[in-house]
C-alpha positions as CSV (number, residue, x, y, z in Angstrom):
1,M,-21.3,-10.0,-117.0
2,K,-20.4,-13.5,-115.8
3,Q,-21.1,-14.9,-119.2
4,S,-19.0,-12.2,-120.7
5,K,-16.0,-13.2,-118.4
6,I,-16.5,-16.9,-119.3
7,F,-16.6,-16.0,-123.0
8,N,-13.4,-13.9,-122.7
9,S,-11.6,-16.6,-120.8
10,A,-12.6,-19.2,-123.3
11,L,-11.4,-16.9,-126.1
12,L,-8.1,-16.4,-124.4
13,V,-7.6,-20.2,-124.0
14,I,-8.4,-20.8,-127.6
15,T,-6.0,-18.0,-128.7
16,L,-3.2,-19.5,-126.5
17,L,-3.9,-23.0,-127.9
18,F,-3.9,-21.7,-131.4
19,S,-0.7,-19.8,-130.8
20,F,0.9,-22.9,-129.3
21,C,-0.2,-25.1,-132.2
22,C,1.2,-22.6,-134.7
23,K,4.5,-22.7,-132.9
24,I,4.5,-26.5,-133.1
25,C,3.6,-26.4,-136.8
26,A,6.4,-23.8,-137.4
27,T,9.0,-26.0,-135.7
28,L,7.8,-29.3,-137.1
29,P,9.1,-28.9,-140.6
30,D,12.6,-28.0,-139.3
31,S,12.8,-31.1,-137.1
32,M,11.7,-33.2,-139.9
33,T,14.2,-31.6,-142.2
34,Y,17.0,-32.3,-139.8
35,K,16.0,-35.9,-139.6
36,V,16.1,-36.1,-143.4
37,I,19.6,-34.5,-143.3
38,D,20.7,-37.0,-140.6
39,N,19.5,-40.0,-142.6
40,Y,21.1,-38.6,-145.8
41,I,24.5,-38.0,-144.2
42,Q,24.5,-41.4,-142.5
43,N,23.6,-43.1,-145.7
44,Q,26.5,-41.4,-147.5
45,M,28.8,-42.4,-144.7
46,K,27.7,-46.1,-145.0
47,T,27.8,-46.2,-148.7
48,Y,31.2,-44.6,-149.2
49,K,32.8,-45.7,-145.9
50,I,33.2,-42.2,-144.5
51,P,34.4,-42.5,-140.9
52,G,33.3,-39.1,-139.5
53,V,31.3,-35.9,-140.4
54,A,30.5,-32.7,-138.6
55,L,27.7,-30.4,-139.7
56,G,26.7,-26.9,-138.7
57,I,23.8,-24.7,-140.0
58,V,23.2,-21.1,-139.2
59,K,20.2,-18.9,-140.0
60,D,19.5,-15.3,-139.0
61,D,22.7,-15.0,-137.0
62,S,22.0,-18.1,-134.9
63,V,23.1,-21.7,-134.9
64,V,20.0,-23.7,-135.8
65,Y,21.6,-27.1,-136.1
66,I,24.9,-28.6,-135.2
67,K,25.9,-32.3,-135.0
68,G,28.8,-34.7,-135.2
69,Y,28.5,-38.1,-136.9
70,G,30.8,-41.2,-136.7
71,I,34.3,-41.5,-135.3
72,A,37.3,-39.2,-135.2
73,D,40.0,-41.9,-134.8
74,D,40.6,-45.6,-134.7
75,N,40.0,-45.7,-130.9
76,G,36.3,-44.9,-131.7
77,R,36.4,-41.4,-130.3
78,R,33.1,-39.8,-131.4
79,V,33.0,-36.7,-133.7
80,T,31.5,-33.7,-131.9
81,P,30.8,-30.2,-133.0
82,Q,34.0,-29.2,-131.2
83,T,36.2,-31.7,-133.1
84,P,38.7,-29.9,-135.3
85,F,39.1,-31.0,-139.0
86,L,41.6,-29.9,-141.6
87,L,39.8,-27.2,-143.7
88,A,42.2,-27.7,-146.7
89,S,41.4,-25.0,-149.3
90,V,38.6,-23.4,-147.3
91,T,41.7,-21.9,-145.5
92,K,41.9,-19.5,-148.5
93,S,38.9,-17.6,-147.3
94,F,40.7,-16.9,-144.0
95,T,43.8,-15.6,-145.9
96,A,41.5,-13.4,-148.1
97,L,39.8,-12.0,-145.0
98,G,43.2,-11.2,-143.5
99,I,44.2,-9.3,-146.6
100,M,41.0,-7.4,-146.6
101,Q,41.4,-6.4,-143.0
102,L,44.8,-4.9,-143.9
103,V,43.2,-3.2,-147.0
104,E,40.6,-1.6,-144.7
105,E,43.4,-0.3,-142.5
106,G,45.0,1.3,-145.5
107,K,48.1,-1.0,-145.3
108,I,47.5,-2.8,-148.6
109,D,46.3,-1.6,-152.0
110,L,44.6,-4.4,-154.0
111,D,45.8,-2.9,-157.3
112,A,49.4,-2.5,-156.1
113,P,52.0,-4.9,-157.5
114,V,53.2,-7.7,-155.2
115,Q,56.7,-6.2,-155.4
116,R,55.5,-3.2,-153.4
117,Y,55.2,-5.5,-150.4
118,L,57.8,-8.1,-151.3
119,P,60.4,-6.2,-153.3
120,W,62.5,-9.3,-154.0
121,F,59.5,-11.2,-155.5
122,R,60.3,-12.7,-158.9
123,V,59.1,-15.4,-161.3
124,A,61.0,-16.6,-164.4
125,D,59.6,-13.7,-166.5
126,A,61.1,-10.5,-165.0
127,K,58.5,-8.3,-166.8
128,A,55.6,-10.3,-165.6
129,S,56.9,-10.3,-162.0
130,S,56.3,-6.6,-161.8
131,K,52.8,-6.8,-163.1
132,I,51.3,-9.4,-160.7
133,T,49.0,-7.5,-158.3
134,V,47.5,-8.4,-154.9
135,H,44.1,-8.5,-156.7
136,H,45.4,-11.0,-159.3
137,L,46.5,-13.3,-156.5
138,L,43.1,-13.1,-154.7
139,N,41.2,-13.7,-158.0
140,Q,43.5,-16.5,-159.1
141,T,44.4,-14.7,-162.3
142,S,48.2,-14.2,-161.7
143,G,49.2,-16.8,-164.3
144,F,50.5,-19.4,-161.9
145,S,49.4,-23.0,-162.9
146,T,47.4,-25.5,-160.9
147,L,50.1,-28.0,-161.4
148,D,52.8,-25.8,-159.8
149,G,50.5,-25.0,-157.0
150,R,50.1,-28.6,-156.0
151,R,53.8,-29.5,-155.9
152,K,54.4,-28.1,-152.4
153,Y,52.0,-30.6,-150.7
154,A,54.8,-33.2,-151.1
155,D,57.1,-31.0,-149.0
156,S,57.4,-31.3,-145.2
157,D,59.4,-28.1,-144.3
158,T,58.1,-26.9,-140.9
159,R,60.9,-24.3,-140.3
160,K,59.9,-20.8,-139.4
161,D,61.1,-19.4,-142.7
162,A,59.5,-22.2,-144.8
163,L,56.9,-19.8,-146.4
164,E,59.4,-17.2,-147.4
165,N,61.8,-19.8,-148.7
166,Y,59.1,-21.2,-150.9
167,I,58.0,-17.9,-152.3
168,R,61.6,-17.0,-153.1
169,S,62.0,-20.3,-154.9
170,L,59.4,-19.1,-157.5
171,K,62.1,-17.2,-159.3
172,E,62.4,-20.0,-161.8
173,T,58.6,-20.7,-162.2
174,Q,57.1,-20.1,-165.6
175,L,53.6,-18.5,-165.8
176,I,51.1,-20.0,-168.1
177,A,49.4,-16.7,-168.9
178,S,50.0,-13.0,-168.5
179,P,48.8,-11.6,-165.2
180,G,45.1,-10.6,-165.2
181,Q,44.4,-12.5,-168.5
182,K,43.2,-15.9,-167.4
183,F,41.7,-17.7,-164.4
184,E,43.8,-20.6,-163.2
185,Y,43.3,-22.0,-159.7
186,S,46.7,-22.2,-158.0
187,N,47.7,-22.6,-154.4
188,I,50.8,-20.4,-155.0
189,N,48.6,-17.3,-155.1
190,Y,47.5,-17.7,-151.5
191,G,51.0,-18.7,-150.4
192,I,52.2,-15.3,-151.6
193,L,49.2,-13.6,-149.9
194,G,50.0,-15.3,-146.6
195,L,53.6,-14.0,-146.8
196,I,52.3,-10.5,-147.6
197,I,50.1,-10.7,-144.4
198,Q,53.2,-11.7,-142.5
199,E,55.4,-8.9,-143.9
200,I,52.8,-6.1,-143.5
201,S,51.5,-7.1,-140.0
202,G,55.0,-7.8,-138.6
203,V,53.9,-11.1,-137.1
204,S,53.8,-14.7,-138.4
205,Y,50.8,-15.7,-140.6
206,E,49.7,-18.1,-137.8
207,N,49.8,-15.4,-135.1
208,Y,47.9,-13.0,-137.3
209,I,45.1,-15.4,-138.0
210,Q,44.9,-16.3,-134.3
211,K,44.8,-12.7,-133.1
212,R,42.6,-11.1,-135.8
213,I,40.2,-13.9,-136.6
214,F,40.1,-16.8,-134.2
215,T,40.1,-14.7,-131.0
216,P,37.4,-12.1,-131.9
217,L,35.2,-14.9,-133.3
218,N,35.7,-17.0,-130.2
219,M,37.0,-19.9,-132.3
220,Q,38.5,-21.9,-129.4
221,H,38.9,-25.1,-131.4
222,S,40.7,-23.7,-134.4
223,Y,44.4,-24.0,-135.1
224,T,47.2,-23.3,-137.6
225,S,49.4,-26.3,-136.8
226,L,48.8,-30.0,-136.4
227,A,50.7,-30.0,-133.1
228,D,48.3,-27.6,-131.6
229,A,45.3,-29.3,-133.2
230,R,46.3,-32.6,-131.7
231,Q,46.2,-31.0,-128.2
232,G,42.6,-29.8,-129.2
233,G,41.4,-33.3,-130.1
234,V,41.8,-33.1,-133.9
235,S,40.2,-35.8,-136.0
236,R,42.5,-38.1,-137.8
237,G,42.3,-38.0,-141.6
238,Y,41.3,-41.1,-143.4
239,Y,42.2,-42.5,-146.8
240,P,40.8,-45.8,-148.4
241,F,44.1,-47.5,-149.0
242,L,43.2,-50.2,-151.5
243,G,39.6,-49.7,-150.3
244,I,40.5,-50.1,-146.5
245,P,40.0,-46.8,-144.5
246,T,43.5,-46.0,-143.1
247,T,44.5,-43.1,-140.9
248,Y,47.2,-40.6,-141.7
249,D,48.7,-37.9,-139.4
250,K,51.5,-36.0,-141.0
251,P,52.3,-32.3,-140.5
252,L,52.0,-30.1,-143.5
253,S,54.8,-27.8,-144.6
254,R,54.4,-24.3,-143.1
255,S,54.4,-23.0,-146.6
256,V,51.1,-24.8,-147.1
257,I,49.3,-23.2,-144.2
258,P,48.0,-20.0,-145.9
259,W,46.2,-22.0,-148.6
260,G,45.3,-25.2,-147.0
261,G,46.6,-25.7,-143.4
262,I,44.0,-24.3,-141.0
263,Y,42.1,-26.8,-138.7
264,S,38.7,-25.8,-137.3
265,S,35.5,-27.4,-135.8
266,A,32.0,-27.2,-137.0
267,E,31.1,-25.1,-134.0
268,D,33.9,-22.6,-134.6
269,M,33.0,-22.4,-138.3
270,T,29.4,-21.4,-137.4
271,H,30.8,-18.3,-135.7
272,Y,32.8,-17.6,-138.9
273,L,29.8,-18.0,-141.1
274,I,27.7,-15.7,-138.9
275,A,30.3,-13.0,-139.2
276,H,30.2,-13.3,-143.0
277,L,26.4,-13.2,-143.0
278,D,26.1,-10.3,-140.6
279,Q,28.3,-7.8,-142.4
280,G,31.5,-8.7,-140.6
281,V,30.1,-8.9,-137.1
282,Y,29.9,-11.8,-134.7
283,L,28.1,-10.9,-131.5
284,D,29.6,-7.5,-130.7
285,Q,32.9,-8.2,-132.5
286,E,33.5,-6.6,-135.9
287,I,36.2,-8.2,-138.0
288,L,35.5,-6.3,-141.2
289,S,33.3,-3.3,-142.1
290,P,30.1,-4.0,-144.2
291,N,31.4,-2.3,-147.3
292,V,34.7,-4.2,-147.3
293,M,32.8,-7.5,-146.5
294,A,30.6,-6.8,-149.6
295,E,33.8,-6.4,-151.7
296,L,35.1,-9.7,-150.2
297,H,32.0,-11.5,-151.4
298,A,32.0,-10.0,-155.0
299,P,32.8,-12.3,-158.0
300,G,36.0,-11.8,-159.9
301,K,36.1,-9.9,-163.2
302,I,37.2,-12.9,-165.3
303,S,35.6,-15.7,-163.4
304,N,33.2,-16.3,-160.5
305,Y,36.2,-16.8,-158.2
306,G,36.2,-13.6,-156.2
307,I,38.3,-13.0,-153.1
308,G,38.8,-16.3,-151.5
309,W,35.3,-17.4,-152.4
310,V,33.5,-18.8,-155.4
311,V,30.4,-16.7,-156.2
312,Y,27.3,-18.3,-157.9
313,S,24.8,-15.8,-159.1
314,S,22.2,-18.3,-160.0
315,Y,22.0,-20.8,-157.2
316,K,18.7,-22.6,-157.3
317,P,18.3,-25.0,-154.3
318,N,14.5,-24.8,-154.7
319,V,12.0,-22.9,-156.8
320,E,13.7,-19.6,-156.0
321,T,17.1,-18.4,-157.2
322,Y,19.7,-16.8,-155.0
323,T,23.3,-15.7,-154.9
324,A,25.5,-18.3,-153.2
325,I,29.0,-17.9,-151.9
326,S,31.0,-21.1,-151.4
327,H,34.3,-22.8,-151.2
328,E,35.5,-26.4,-150.8
329,G,38.6,-28.0,-149.7
330,G,40.0,-31.4,-150.6
331,G,42.7,-33.4,-148.9
332,P,45.0,-34.6,-147.8
333,Y,42.6,-37.0,-146.2
334,F,39.9,-34.4,-145.4
335,H,37.1,-32.7,-147.3
336,S,35.4,-29.5,-146.3
337,F,32.4,-27.6,-147.7
338,V,31.1,-24.1,-146.9
339,L,28.1,-22.3,-148.3
340,L,26.7,-18.8,-147.6
341,V,23.3,-17.6,-149.0
342,P,23.3,-14.0,-147.8
343,E,19.8,-13.2,-149.1
344,K,18.4,-15.9,-146.7
345,K,21.1,-15.4,-144.1
346,I,21.8,-19.1,-144.2
347,G,25.2,-20.7,-143.8
348,I,26.3,-24.3,-143.9
349,I,29.5,-26.0,-142.9
350,L,30.2,-29.7,-143.6
351,L,33.5,-31.3,-142.5
352,I,34.5,-34.8,-143.6
353,N,37.5,-36.7,-142.2
354,M,38.2,-38.6,-145.4
355,D,39.3,-37.9,-148.9
356,D,39.5,-40.1,-152.0
357,P,40.3,-38.5,-155.4
358,T,38.4,-41.3,-157.2
359,I,35.1,-40.2,-155.7
360,E,35.9,-36.5,-154.9
361,S,32.7,-35.5,-156.7
362,I,30.6,-37.5,-154.1
363,L,32.2,-35.7,-151.2
364,S,31.3,-32.4,-153.0
365,Y,27.8,-33.5,-153.8
366,T,27.2,-34.4,-150.1
367,G,27.7,-30.8,-149.1
368,W,25.5,-29.3,-151.9
369,I,22.7,-31.9,-151.4
370,T,22.7,-31.3,-147.6
371,A,22.1,-27.6,-148.4
372,E,19.3,-28.5,-150.9
373,I,17.6,-30.7,-148.2
374,Y,17.7,-27.7,-145.8
375,F,16.0,-25.6,-148.5
376,G,13.2,-28.2,-148.8
377,K,14.2,-30.6,-151.6
378,D,14.2,-34.3,-151.3
379,P,17.7,-36.0,-151.1
380,T,19.2,-37.3,-154.3
381,Y,22.0,-39.8,-154.7
382,P,24.0,-39.1,-157.8
383,Q,26.8,-41.4,-159.0
384,P,30.4,-40.2,-159.0
385,S,31.1,-37.9,-162.0
386,E,34.8,-39.0,-162.3
387,P,35.7,-40.9,-165.5
388,I,35.0,-44.6,-165.1
389,I,38.6,-45.4,-165.8
390,F,39.6,-43.2,-162.8
391,Q,36.9,-44.5,-160.5
392,Y,38.2,-48.0,-161.0
393,S,41.8,-47.1,-161.2
394,R,42.8,-49.3,-158.3
395,I,41.4,-52.4,-160.1
396,I,42.8,-51.3,-163.4
397,Y,46.3,-50.6,-162.1
398,G,46.2,-53.9,-160.1
399,V,45.4,-55.9,-163.3
400,I,48.2,-54.1,-165.2
401,I,50.7,-54.9,-162.4
402,L,49.7,-58.5,-162.4
403,L,50.1,-58.7,-166.2
404,L,53.5,-57.1,-166.0
405,I,54.6,-59.4,-163.2
406,T,53.4,-62.4,-165.3
407,G,55.4,-60.9,-168.1
408,V,58.5,-61.0,-165.9
409,F,58.1,-64.8,-165.3
410,W,57.3,-65.3,-169.0
411,S,60.5,-63.6,-170.0
412,I,62.6,-65.5,-167.5
413,H,61.1,-68.8,-168.6
414,H,61.9,-68.2,-172.3
415,L,65.4,-67.0,-171.5
416,R,66.1,-70.3,-169.7
417,C,64.7,-72.2,-172.7
418,W,67.1,-70.5,-175.0
419,H,70.0,-71.9,-173.1
420,R,68.6,-75.4,-173.3
421,Q,66.9,-75.5,-176.7
422,S,68.5,-72.9,-178.9
423,D,67.3,-74.8,-182.1
424,K,63.7,-74.1,-181.0
425,Y,64.2,-70.4,-181.4
426,N,65.8,-70.3,-184.9
427,H,63.3,-67.9,-186.5
428,R,65.1,-64.7,-185.7
429,L,62.4,-62.2,-187.0
430,K,59.6,-64.0,-185.1
431,M,61.9,-64.0,-182.0
432,F,62.6,-60.3,-182.3
433,L,58.9,-59.4,-182.6
434,I,57.5,-61.6,-179.9
435,Y,60.3,-61.4,-177.3
436,V,61.7,-57.9,-177.9
437,L,59.7,-55.4,-180.0
438,I,56.1,-56.0,-178.8
439,P,56.9,-56.0,-175.1
440,L,59.1,-53.0,-175.6
441,I,56.3,-51.1,-177.3
442,V,53.9,-52.0,-174.5
443,D,56.4,-50.7,-171.9
444,I,57.1,-47.5,-173.7
445,S,53.4,-46.8,-174.3
446,L,52.6,-47.3,-170.6
447,A,55.4,-45.0,-169.5
448,I,54.4,-42.3,-172.0
449,Y,50.8,-42.5,-171.0
450,I,51.6,-42.0,-167.3
451,F,53.9,-39.1,-167.9
452,S,52.3,-37.4,-170.9
453,I,48.6,-38.0,-170.4
454,L,47.6,-39.4,-166.9
455,L,49.5,-37.1,-164.6
456,P,49.0,-33.9,-166.7
457,Q,45.3,-34.7,-167.1
458,Y,44.9,-34.2,-163.4
459,D,47.4,-31.4,-163.0
460,T,49.5,-33.4,-160.7
461,T,52.9,-35.1,-160.3
462,L,53.9,-38.5,-158.9
463,P,55.1,-37.1,-155.5
464,T,51.8,-35.3,-155.2
465,V,49.9,-38.4,-156.0
466,L,51.8,-40.2,-153.3
467,V,50.5,-37.6,-150.8
468,F,46.9,-37.4,-151.9
469,A,46.4,-41.0,-153.1
470,P,49.3,-43.1,-151.7
471,D,48.0,-46.5,-152.9
472,L,47.5,-45.2,-156.5
473,G,51.0,-43.5,-156.3
474,I,52.6,-46.8,-155.2
475,M,50.9,-48.7,-157.9
476,V,52.0,-46.2,-160.6
477,M,55.5,-46.4,-159.3
478,L,55.4,-50.2,-159.6
479,I,54.1,-49.9,-163.1
480,L,57.0,-47.6,-164.0
481,I,59.6,-49.8,-162.4
482,L,58.2,-52.9,-164.3
483,T,58.1,-51.0,-167.6
484,I,61.2,-48.8,-167.5
485,V,63.7,-50.6,-165.3
486,W,62.7,-54.3,-165.9
487,G,61.7,-53.4,-169.5
488,T,65.2,-52.2,-170.2
489,V,66.9,-55.2,-168.5
490,R,64.6,-57.6,-170.3
491,T,65.2,-56.0,-173.7
492,L,69.0,-56.3,-173.3
493,L,68.8,-59.9,-172.0
494,M,66.5,-60.9,-174.9
495,L,68.7,-59.2,-177.5
496,F,71.8,-60.9,-176.0
497,A,69.9,-64.3,-176.1
498,I,68.9,-63.7,-179.8
499,L,72.5,-62.9,-180.7
500,K,73.8,-65.8,-178.8
501,T,71.3,-68.2,-180.5
502,K,72.3,-66.8,-183.9
503,A,76.0,-67.5,-183.1
504,I,75.2,-71.0,-182.0
505,L,73.2,-71.7,-185.1
506,L,75.9,-70.3,-187.4
507,K,78.5,-72.5,-185.6
508,S,76.3,-75.6,-186.0
509,D,75.9,-74.8,-189.8
510,D,79.7,-74.7,-190.1
């Protein structure tokens, strides 16, 4: 009997030890994975001079990892999980959620035309105006262009009626396709949706998001205005002005808020991700029913852009393939990345307080590769995928400006020589080619390239470039001034000098 008790006690101890070891082994890969993620993010920050990052990972309705890296401002304030960042275009998922809440309540019909909710809504084509539906806006198939959707970032209208005034101003906007025929990502779509939320709910877009999303999800560090976000310790946004990280802190127009103006923290966004992964529920708060949440996460009919989310049906972070739901946001001066993998109940939020269009791909890769590391892959360090000429645009534009400035002094020097040594410039055809025609061709070519190729290639305008990439915008402006303004003045002065030289030579022949 005594031996039996000893045996049973020993067996119990062994069982407990085995169980304890199993728990250690089960948690060890996670702790090692998080260390790899930390090293990867810190390496990216060092390589690309990223001031601050916030990361949150959720699994099975719980936050499994959350951390802040680096600084939130020039005073050295540390980034924490509670530090708000600008979400930029990830804001669109909040607007889409707001629309679907009103759909669930029977207040909005996705297939109804926008004019049912905004009777005065118009674009340049009156017929097309009546055909744009709420679903077209959500799926980015309304026909509005990417270019037109970016113009408003240069605006700073913070009045209460800024959003409605902007949507009313679309009456002269031309669509690039018939509604429902083509996918074209445009911020305008979500601006209109934001106004619909405002009109149907009877409260401002900002108040609706606060009451129907922030409050039930306990998002205490999330805001719809920079003024409020400042009170909550928002991170400053950084931009590498001529390669030097520089902070910017400028309020966005209220017309921008529904598509790119929400501020939130990594901690708050983990609540948001859990609600999306748990069929619309966070803790005991339901923000959307399971059926409607499933509709929210479905891909579009024309593209994989669904309702405020991009849906990837063949996401393969490891040996297995999953459906992934994601969205990213870029600028001004922030980058955000959100990923949901419903089959594994995994969600990842990565917030970066810097943006740089010349390496936008790197900021995007950082989010995706962080997710791959969590799924068990080794970190990779791809190079930027932007064209080389764009990656080195600061150097290229700088060289062009120096050459153009050198050309200014060259022109002034020869103009002075004409006054002193007119006989030296007696070959009129050679004079015309060297001093007038060739420089004029160079000037015109540069101006045409900027307006006809460079800006349209990136679906942008010069005012928008000045917002998203101020140093590049200033350099482009200098190039245009030196080519168009000085080029015109130089050409007139050279022609005048040639004619004057001709007159002097004719007089000397007499």
